[in-house]
C-alpha atoms as an extended CHARMM CRD file, in Angstrom:
* protein
*
       214  EXT
         1         1  UNK       CA            183.9200000000       77.5040000000       23.8110000000  PROA      1               0.0000000000
         2         2  UNK       CA            184.3070000000       79.8240000000       26.7330000000  PROA      2               0.0000000000
         3         3  UNK       CA            185.3610000000       79.0250000000       30.0010000000  PROA      3               0.0000000000
         4         4  UNK       CA            181.9150000000       79.3410000000       31.3600000000  PROA      4               0.0000000000
         5         5  UNK       CA            180.7690000000       76.7940000000       28.9450000000  PROA      5               0.0000000000
         6         6  UNK       CA            179.0100000000       79.1010000000       26.5900000000  PROA      6               0.0000000000
         7         7  UNK       CA            179.9670000000       79.0180000000       22.8460000000  PROA      7               0.0000000000
         8         8  UNK       CA            180.5480000000       82.0120000000       20.6110000000  PROA      8               0.0000000000
         9         9  UNK       CA            176.6260000000       82.2850000000       19.9550000000  PROA      9               0.0000000000
        10        10  UNK       CA            175.9080000000       82.1760000000       23.6740000000  PROA      10              0.0000000000
        11        11  UNK       CA            174.6550000000       78.5950000000       23.9620000000  PROA      11              0.0000000000
        12        12  UNK       CA            175.6680000000       76.5320000000       27.0370000000  PROA      12              0.0000000000
        13        13  UNK       CA            177.2750000000       73.1630000000       26.2480000000  PROA      13              0.0000000000
        14        14  UNK       CA            175.4040000000       71.4850000000       29.1720000000  PROA      14              0.0000000000
        15        15  UNK       CA            171.8310000000       72.8290000000       28.4290000000  PROA      15              0.0000000000
        16        16  UNK       CA            172.0250000000       73.4790000000       24.7750000000  PROA      16              0.0000000000
        17        17  UNK       CA            170.1250000000       76.7110000000       25.7210000000  PROA      17              0.0000000000
        18        18  UNK       CA            171.5130000000       80.3910000000       26.0960000000  PROA      18              0.0000000000
        19        19  UNK       CA            171.2120000000       79.6060000000       30.1270000000  PROA      19              0.0000000000
        20        20  UNK       CA            173.5300000000       77.3690000000       32.1510000000  PROA      20              0.0000000000
        21        21  UNK       CA            172.0940000000       74.9310000000       34.7230000000  PROA      21              0.0000000000
        22        22  UNK       CA            171.5770000000       77.7330000000       37.2200000000  PROA      22              0.0000000000
        23        23  UNK       CA            169.6230000000       79.4810000000       34.8130000000  PROA      23              0.0000000000
        24        24  UNK       CA            171.9560000000       82.3650000000       33.6930000000  PROA      24              0.0000000000
        25        25  UNK       CA            173.0260000000       83.4010000000       30.3150000000  PROA      25              0.0000000000
        26        26  UNK       CA            176.6220000000       84.2300000000       29.3560000000  PROA      26              0.0000000000
        27        27  UNK       CA            176.3360000000       87.6280000000       30.8980000000  PROA      27              0.0000000000
        28        28  UNK       CA            175.1430000000       86.2960000000       34.1890000000  PROA      28              0.0000000000
        29        29  UNK       CA            171.5080000000       87.2740000000       33.7620000000  PROA      29              0.0000000000
        30        30  UNK       CA            168.5430000000       85.0480000000       34.2060000000  PROA      30              0.0000000000
        31        31  UNK       CA            165.4250000000       84.7960000000       32.0560000000  PROA      31              0.0000000000
        32        32  UNK       CA            163.9460000000       87.6300000000       34.0700000000  PROA      32              0.0000000000
        33        33  UNK       CA            167.0200000000       89.8820000000       33.3320000000  PROA      33              0.0000000000
        34        34  UNK       CA            168.4030000000       89.7930000000       37.0040000000  PROA      34              0.0000000000
        35        35  UNK       CA            171.9360000000       88.5000000000       38.1120000000  PROA      35              0.0000000000
        36        36  UNK       CA            172.4710000000       85.9740000000       40.9860000000  PROA      36              0.0000000000
        37        37  UNK       CA            172.2400000000       89.0020000000       43.4520000000  PROA      37              0.0000000000
        38        38  UNK       CA            168.9790000000       90.3970000000       42.0390000000  PROA      38              0.0000000000
        39        39  UNK       CA            170.2020000000       93.4350000000       40.0410000000  PROA      39              0.0000000000
        40        40  UNK       CA            169.3530000000       93.9290000000       36.2980000000  PROA      40              0.0000000000
        41        41  UNK       CA            171.7420000000       95.4120000000       33.6800000000  PROA      41              0.0000000000
        42        42  UNK       CA            171.0760000000       99.0300000000       34.9260000000  PROA      42              0.0000000000
        43        43  UNK       CA            171.8330000000       98.0310000000       38.6220000000  PROA      43              0.0000000000
        44        44  UNK       CA            168.0450000000       97.9630000000       39.5370000000  PROA      44              0.0000000000
        45        45  UNK       CA            167.3610000000       95.5370000000       42.3180000000  PROA      45              0.0000000000
        46        46  UNK       CA            164.3220000000       93.3180000000       41.9890000000  PROA      46              0.0000000000
        47        47  UNK       CA            163.2290000000       93.6370000000       45.5870000000  PROA      47              0.0000000000
        48        48  UNK       CA            163.5780000000       97.3900000000       45.9320000000  PROA      48              0.0000000000
        49        49  UNK       CA            163.1490000000       98.7650000000       42.5370000000  PROA      49              0.0000000000
        50        50  UNK       CA            166.2160000000      101.1470000000       43.1870000000  PROA      50              0.0000000000
        51        51  UNK       CA            170.0500000000      100.8930000000       42.8860000000  PROA      51              0.0000000000
        52        52  UNK       CA            170.4470000000       99.2440000000       46.2680000000  PROA      52              0.0000000000
        53        53  UNK       CA            169.0070000000       96.0960000000       47.7880000000  PROA      53              0.0000000000
        54        54  UNK       CA            167.2160000000       95.9100000000       50.9620000000  PROA      54              0.0000000000
        55        55  UNK       CA            170.3330000000       96.0520000000       52.9070000000  PROA      55              0.0000000000
        56        56  UNK       CA            171.5110000000       99.2580000000       51.1760000000  PROA      56              0.0000000000
        57        57  UNK       CA            174.1390000000       97.8510000000       48.8060000000  PROA      57              0.0000000000
        58        58  UNK       CA            174.5400000000       98.4970000000       45.0070000000  PROA      58              0.0000000000
        59        59  UNK       CA            175.2130000000       95.9910000000       42.4460000000  PROA      59              0.0000000000
        60        60  UNK       CA            179.1680000000       96.5640000000       43.1020000000  PROA      60              0.0000000000
        61        61  UNK       CA            178.5420000000       95.3720000000       46.7310000000  PROA      61              0.0000000000
        62        62  UNK       CA            178.9730000000       98.9520000000       48.0620000000  PROA      62              0.0000000000
        63        63  UNK       CA            176.6840000000      101.0240000000       50.2750000000  PROA      63              0.0000000000
        64        64  UNK       CA            175.0180000000      104.0280000000       48.5520000000  PROA      64              0.0000000000
        65        65  UNK       CA            175.7350000000      106.3090000000       51.5510000000  PROA      65              0.0000000000
        66        66  UNK       CA            179.5140000000      105.5650000000       51.5500000000  PROA      66              0.0000000000
        67        67  UNK       CA            180.2460000000      104.1310000000       48.1560000000  PROA      67              0.0000000000
        68        68  UNK       CA            182.2740000000      101.3080000000       50.0610000000  PROA      68              0.0000000000
        69        69  UNK       CA            181.5570000000       98.1050000000       51.6450000000  PROA      69              0.0000000000
        70        70  UNK       CA            181.3840000000       99.9370000000       54.9240000000  PROA      70              0.0000000000
        71        71  UNK       CA            178.0630000000      101.6770000000       56.0850000000  PROA      71              0.0000000000
        72        72  UNK       CA            177.9480000000      105.1010000000       57.3650000000  PROA      72              0.0000000000
        73        73  UNK       CA            178.8580000000      103.6330000000       61.0210000000  PROA      73              0.0000000000
        74        74  UNK       CA            181.7900000000      102.0940000000       59.7810000000  PROA      74              0.0000000000
        75        75  UNK       CA            180.7630000000       98.4750000000       59.7030000000  PROA      75              0.0000000000
        76        76  UNK       CA            181.6820000000       96.0850000000       57.0680000000  PROA      76              0.0000000000
        77        77  UNK       CA            178.8330000000       94.1890000000       55.1060000000  PROA      77              0.0000000000
        78        78  UNK       CA            180.4850000000       90.8270000000       55.5100000000  PROA      78              0.0000000000
        79        79  UNK       CA            181.8490000000       90.9140000000       59.0130000000  PROA      79              0.0000000000
        80        80  UNK       CA            179.6130000000       93.2180000000       60.5990000000  PROA      80              0.0000000000
        81        81  UNK       CA            182.3500000000       94.7030000000       62.3540000000  PROA      81              0.0000000000
        82        82  UNK       CA            184.5320000000       97.6330000000       61.7190000000  PROA      82              0.0000000000
        83        83  UNK       CA            186.9390000000       95.4320000000       59.8610000000  PROA      83              0.0000000000
        84        84  UNK       CA            186.8840000000       93.6210000000       56.6210000000  PROA      84              0.0000000000
        85        85  UNK       CA            187.8130000000       90.0760000000       56.0060000000  PROA      85              0.0000000000
        86        86  UNK       CA            191.5150000000       91.1980000000       55.8450000000  PROA      86              0.0000000000
        87        87  UNK       CA            191.2740000000       92.9060000000       59.0370000000  PROA      87              0.0000000000
        88        88  UNK       CA            191.2590000000       96.4840000000       57.8440000000  PROA      88              0.0000000000
        89        89  UNK       CA            188.7180000000       99.3220000000       58.6500000000  PROA      89              0.0000000000
        90        90  UNK       CA            187.1510000000      101.8080000000       56.3350000000  PROA      90              0.0000000000
        91        91  UNK       CA            190.2190000000      104.0780000000       56.3850000000  PROA      91              0.0000000000
        92        92  UNK       CA            192.5590000000      101.1120000000       55.6740000000  PROA      92              0.0000000000
        93        93  UNK       CA            193.8950000000      100.6110000000       59.0880000000  PROA      93              0.0000000000
        94        94  UNK       CA            194.2940000000       97.2620000000       60.9600000000  PROA      94              0.0000000000
        95        95  UNK       CA            193.4680000000       97.1910000000       64.5920000000  PROA      95              0.0000000000
        96        96  UNK       CA            197.1140000000       98.2320000000       65.5610000000  PROA      96              0.0000000000
        97        97  UNK       CA            196.7200000000      101.3890000000       63.2090000000  PROA      97              0.0000000000
        98        98  UNK       CA            198.8350000000      100.2020000000       60.1720000000  PROA      98              0.0000000000
        99        99  UNK       CA            197.9580000000      100.0480000000       56.5350000000  PROA      99              0.0000000000
       100       100  UNK       CA            198.2330000000       96.9890000000       54.4590000000  PROA      100             0.0000000000
       101       101  UNK       CA            201.6630000000       97.9230000000       53.4310000000  PROA      101             0.0000000000
       102       102  UNK       CA            202.6960000000       97.9970000000       57.0750000000  PROA      102             0.0000000000
       103       103  UNK       CA            202.9620000000      101.8050000000       57.6970000000  PROA      103             0.0000000000
       104       104  UNK       CA            200.9630000000      103.9630000000       59.9870000000  PROA      104             0.0000000000
       105       105  UNK       CA            199.3650000000      107.0960000000       59.2380000000  PROA      105             0.0000000000
       106       106  UNK       CA            202.2860000000      109.0700000000       60.1100000000  PROA      106             0.0000000000
       107       107  UNK       CA            204.3690000000      106.7730000000       57.6450000000  PROA      107             0.0000000000
       108       108  UNK       CA            206.2510000000      104.7890000000       60.0940000000  PROA      108             0.0000000000
       109       109  UNK       CA            206.1860000000      100.7940000000       60.5040000000  PROA      109             0.0000000000
       110       110  UNK       CA            205.8330000000       99.0980000000       63.8970000000  PROA      110             0.0000000000
       111       111  UNK       CA            209.4560000000       99.2310000000       64.4850000000  PROA      111             0.0000000000
       112       112  UNK       CA            209.6650000000      103.1260000000       63.8890000000  PROA      112             0.0000000000
       113       113  UNK       CA            211.0270000000      103.1810000000       60.3170000000  PROA      113             0.0000000000
       114       114  UNK       CA            209.7240000000      104.9810000000       57.2050000000  PROA      114             0.0000000000
       115       115  UNK       CA            209.7180000000      103.8190000000       53.8550000000  PROA      115             0.0000000000
       116       116  UNK       CA            213.2890000000      105.0710000000       53.2360000000  PROA      116             0.0000000000
       117       117  UNK       CA            214.5570000000      103.4500000000       56.2280000000  PROA      117             0.0000000000
       118       118  UNK       CA            214.7390000000      106.4780000000       58.5410000000  PROA      118             0.0000000000
       119       119  UNK       CA            213.9710000000      105.8130000000       62.1040000000  PROA      119             0.0000000000
       120       120  UNK       CA            211.5600000000      108.0930000000       64.0070000000  PROA      120             0.0000000000
       121       121  UNK       CA            213.6750000000      108.5170000000       67.1820000000  PROA      121             0.0000000000
       122       122  UNK       CA            217.2630000000      109.0030000000       65.6860000000  PROA      122             0.0000000000
       123       123  UNK       CA            216.2330000000      110.5970000000       62.2400000000  PROA      123             0.0000000000
       124       124  UNK       CA            218.9200000000      108.3310000000       60.7300000000  PROA      124             0.0000000000
       125       125  UNK       CA            218.9760000000      104.7470000000       59.1510000000  PROA      125             0.0000000000
       126       126  UNK       CA            219.4370000000      103.0510000000       62.5050000000  PROA      126             0.0000000000
       127       127  UNK       CA            217.4490000000      103.0710000000       65.7150000000  PROA      127             0.0000000000
       128       128  UNK       CA            218.7360000000      104.0480000000       69.3450000000  PROA      128             0.0000000000
       129       129  UNK       CA            220.2310000000      100.3720000000       69.4450000000  PROA      129             0.0000000000
       130       130  UNK       CA            222.1680000000      100.7170000000       66.3720000000  PROA      130             0.0000000000
       131       131  UNK       CA            219.7920000000       98.5450000000       64.1040000000  PROA      131             0.0000000000
       132       132  UNK       CA            218.6200000000       99.1970000000       60.7060000000  PROA      132             0.0000000000
       133       133  UNK       CA            215.0820000000       98.4920000000       59.1530000000  PROA      133             0.0000000000
       134       134  UNK       CA            216.2280000000       94.8790000000       58.1680000000  PROA      134             0.0000000000
       135       135  UNK       CA            217.1600000000       94.3680000000       61.9200000000  PROA      135             0.0000000000
       136       136  UNK       CA            220.9490000000       94.5010000000       61.0330000000  PROA      136             0.0000000000
       137       137  UNK       CA            223.6770000000       96.4720000000       63.0390000000  PROA      137             0.0000000000
       138       138  UNK       CA            225.2710000000       99.0770000000       61.0760000000  PROA      138             0.0000000000
       139       139  UNK       CA            228.6040000000       98.2460000000       62.3690000000  PROA      139             0.0000000000
       140       140  UNK       CA            228.6240000000       94.6530000000       61.2720000000  PROA      140             0.0000000000
       141       141  UNK       CA            225.9740000000       94.4800000000       58.6850000000  PROA      141             0.0000000000
       142       142  UNK       CA            224.3280000000       91.4940000000       60.4380000000  PROA      142             0.0000000000
       143       143  UNK       CA            221.9350000000       90.8570000000       63.3660000000  PROA      143             0.0000000000
       144       144  UNK       CA            224.8240000000       90.3800000000       65.7010000000  PROA      144             0.0000000000
       145       145  UNK       CA            226.6590000000       93.1900000000       67.1900000000  PROA      145             0.0000000000
       146       146  UNK       CA            230.4330000000       93.5940000000       67.6160000000  PROA      146             0.0000000000
       147       147  UNK       CA            230.3910000000       91.3210000000       70.6100000000  PROA      147             0.0000000000
       148       148  UNK       CA            228.4740000000       88.7270000000       68.8030000000  PROA      148             0.0000000000
       149       149  UNK       CA            224.8510000000       89.0800000000       70.3920000000  PROA      149             0.0000000000
       150       150  UNK       CA            221.6970000000       89.9260000000       68.6530000000  PROA      150             0.0000000000
       151       151  UNK       CA            219.1640000000       92.5240000000       69.6770000000  PROA      151             0.0000000000
       152       152  UNK       CA            217.6330000000       90.0690000000       72.1930000000  PROA      152             0.0000000000
       153       153  UNK       CA            221.0390000000       89.6460000000       73.5350000000  PROA      153             0.0000000000
       154       154  UNK       CA            221.5500000000       86.1170000000       72.4170000000  PROA      154             0.0000000000
       155       155  UNK       CA            224.6560000000       84.8320000000       70.2330000000  PROA      155             0.0000000000
       156       156  UNK       CA            224.6600000000       82.4490000000       66.9940000000  PROA      156             0.0000000000
       157       157  UNK       CA            224.0090000000       79.4740000000       69.2110000000  PROA      157             0.0000000000
       158       158  UNK       CA            221.2360000000       81.0400000000       71.0000000000  PROA      158             0.0000000000
       159       159  UNK       CA            222.8340000000       81.7470000000       74.4000000000  PROA      159             0.0000000000
       160       160  UNK       CA            223.2420000000       85.1030000000       76.2750000000  PROA      160             0.0000000000
       161       161  UNK       CA            226.3530000000       86.7290000000       77.8510000000  PROA      161             0.0000000000
       162       162  UNK       CA            225.6910000000       84.3640000000       80.9200000000  PROA      162             0.0000000000
       163       163  UNK       CA            225.5280000000       81.2110000000       78.7580000000  PROA      163             0.0000000000
       164       164  UNK       CA            221.8630000000       80.6670000000       78.9880000000  PROA      164             0.0000000000
       165       165  UNK       CA            219.3240000000       80.3300000000       76.2340000000  PROA      165             0.0000000000
       166       166  UNK       CA            215.8990000000       82.1040000000       76.0990000000  PROA      166             0.0000000000
       167       167  UNK       CA            214.3640000000       79.1700000000       78.1310000000  PROA      167             0.0000000000
       168       168  UNK       CA            216.8940000000       79.8440000000       80.6770000000  PROA      168             0.0000000000
       169       169  UNK       CA            219.0670000000       76.6750000000       80.2430000000  PROA      169             0.0000000000
       170       170  UNK       CA            222.8910000000       76.5240000000       79.3510000000  PROA      170             0.0000000000
       171       171  UNK       CA            224.4930000000       74.1400000000       76.8930000000  PROA      171             0.0000000000
       172       172  UNK       CA            224.2950000000       71.3870000000       79.1700000000  PROA      172             0.0000000000
       173       173  UNK       CA            220.6190000000       71.8280000000       79.9790000000  PROA      173             0.0000000000
       174       174  UNK       CA            221.0690000000       73.2370000000       83.5790000000  PROA      174             0.0000000000
       175       175  UNK       CA            219.2140000000       76.4920000000       84.6340000000  PROA      175             0.0000000000
       176       176  UNK       CA            220.6930000000       79.2630000000       86.8050000000  PROA      176             0.0000000000
       177       177  UNK       CA            219.8210000000       77.4570000000       89.9370000000  PROA      177             0.0000000000
       178       178  UNK       CA            221.5420000000       74.2410000000       88.6490000000  PROA      178             0.0000000000
       179       179  UNK       CA            218.4180000000       72.1650000000       87.9570000000  PROA      179             0.0000000000
       180       180  UNK       CA            218.5150000000       70.0370000000       85.0980000000  PROA      180             0.0000000000
       181       181  UNK       CA            215.9630000000       70.2650000000       82.2820000000  PROA      181             0.0000000000
       182       182  UNK       CA            215.3280000000       66.6570000000       81.9400000000  PROA      182             0.0000000000
       183       183  UNK       CA            215.6540000000       65.3760000000       85.5400000000  PROA      183             0.0000000000
       184       184  UNK       CA            214.2990000000       68.3310000000       87.3900000000  PROA      184             0.0000000000
       185       185  UNK       CA            217.1250000000       67.6310000000       89.7660000000  PROA      185             0.0000000000
       186       186  UNK       CA            220.6940000000       69.0090000000       90.4230000000  PROA      186             0.0000000000
       187       187  UNK       CA            222.0440000000       66.1200000000       88.3740000000  PROA      187             0.0000000000
       188       188  UNK       CA            221.6830000000       65.0770000000       84.6930000000  PROA      188             0.0000000000
       189       189  UNK       CA            220.7090000000       61.4970000000       83.4500000000  PROA      189             0.0000000000
       190       190  UNK       CA            224.2890000000       60.6260000000       83.7720000000  PROA      190             0.0000000000
       191       191  UNK       CA            224.3870000000       61.8260000000       87.5660000000  PROA      191             0.0000000000
       192       192  UNK       CA            226.6400000000       64.9120000000       87.1470000000  PROA      192             0.0000000000
       193       193  UNK       CA            225.6620000000       68.4240000000       88.3190000000  PROA      193             0.0000000000
       194       194  UNK       CA            226.1500000000       71.5960000000       86.4770000000  PROA      194             0.0000000000
       195       195  UNK       CA            229.8750000000       71.7520000000       87.5780000000  PROA      195             0.0000000000
       196       196  UNK       CA            230.4270000000       68.2800000000       86.4660000000  PROA      196             0.0000000000
       197       197  UNK       CA            230.5030000000       66.4200000000       89.7310000000  PROA      197             0.0000000000
       198       198  UNK       CA            228.4470000000       63.3960000000       91.0330000000  PROA      198             0.0000000000
       199       199  UNK       CA            227.0290000000       63.0360000000       94.4040000000  PROA      199             0.0000000000
       200       200  UNK       CA            230.2680000000       61.5440000000       95.8100000000  PROA      200             0.0000000000
       201       201  UNK       CA            232.0060000000       64.8320000000       94.8790000000  PROA      201             0.0000000000
       202       202  UNK       CA            234.0480000000       63.5620000000       92.1110000000  PROA      202             0.0000000000
       203       203  UNK       CA            234.0720000000       64.1540000000       88.3130000000  PROA      203             0.0000000000
       204       204  UNK       CA            234.2260000000       61.8340000000       85.3770000000  PROA      204             0.0000000000
       205       205  UNK       CA            238.0160000000       61.6500000000       85.7210000000  PROA      205             0.0000000000
       206       206  UNK       CA            237.8610000000       60.7370000000       89.2160000000  PROA      206             0.0000000000
       207       207  UNK       CA            238.9980000000       64.2640000000       90.6740000000  PROA      207             0.0000000000
       208       208  UNK       CA            237.2350000000       66.2160000000       93.3330000000  PROA      208             0.0000000000
       209       209  UNK       CA            236.9080000000       70.1370000000       93.3580000000  PROA      209             0.0000000000
       210       210  UNK       CA            240.2580000000       70.2480000000       95.1140000000  PROA      210             0.0000000000
       211       211  UNK       CA            241.8000000000       68.3540000000       92.3050000000  PROA      211             0.0000000000
       212       212  UNK       CA            242.4830000000       65.2510000000       94.5370000000  PROA      212             0.0000000000
       213       213  UNK       CA            242.2950000000       61.8050000000       92.8840000000  PROA      213             0.0000000000
       214       214  UNK       CA            239.5110000000       59.5410000000       94.0190000000  PROA      214             0.0000000000
């Protein structure tokens, strides 16, 4: 028994005939000799009597004028736009100008590297910032440079050289103005500011900014 329910003699298990419940035989043709899209074995369409249907498509789903699913104006049969279901136009480019393999017509990816990893601006394996196609620095072999920062300027913990993360907060959740992320005031939930002092001017150990004991 085949996967479509037909035995070796062409009879369907469910109907006991040479046609399945939808009325098609093991080759996909009806009693009248047409497939589900209206084409016969020679590719002639039932409605037009030609090799294309009323939309101008042949049995393979291609336009006669272009031999592809795109018509002569570059519109796709399924999406009615200049891009197919995968987002590529008749020439194989997406809206940003890249092929499915990620390279443009000049052979470079969105970061400016060709298939060999050569960068368009430098002609070497690294870009002007010293990064290769994998986003690693040549000097360290990692995404962090010799100072410990990535291309975005953040270290392994996610902080920049000034100690702030990409959202603008330091490790204690204060921004550059000293406002706390949770309380939206100059003091955290424990009542301390960014320098570790309470409103009375003393830190958790009881010392003020001059080091005098409370």
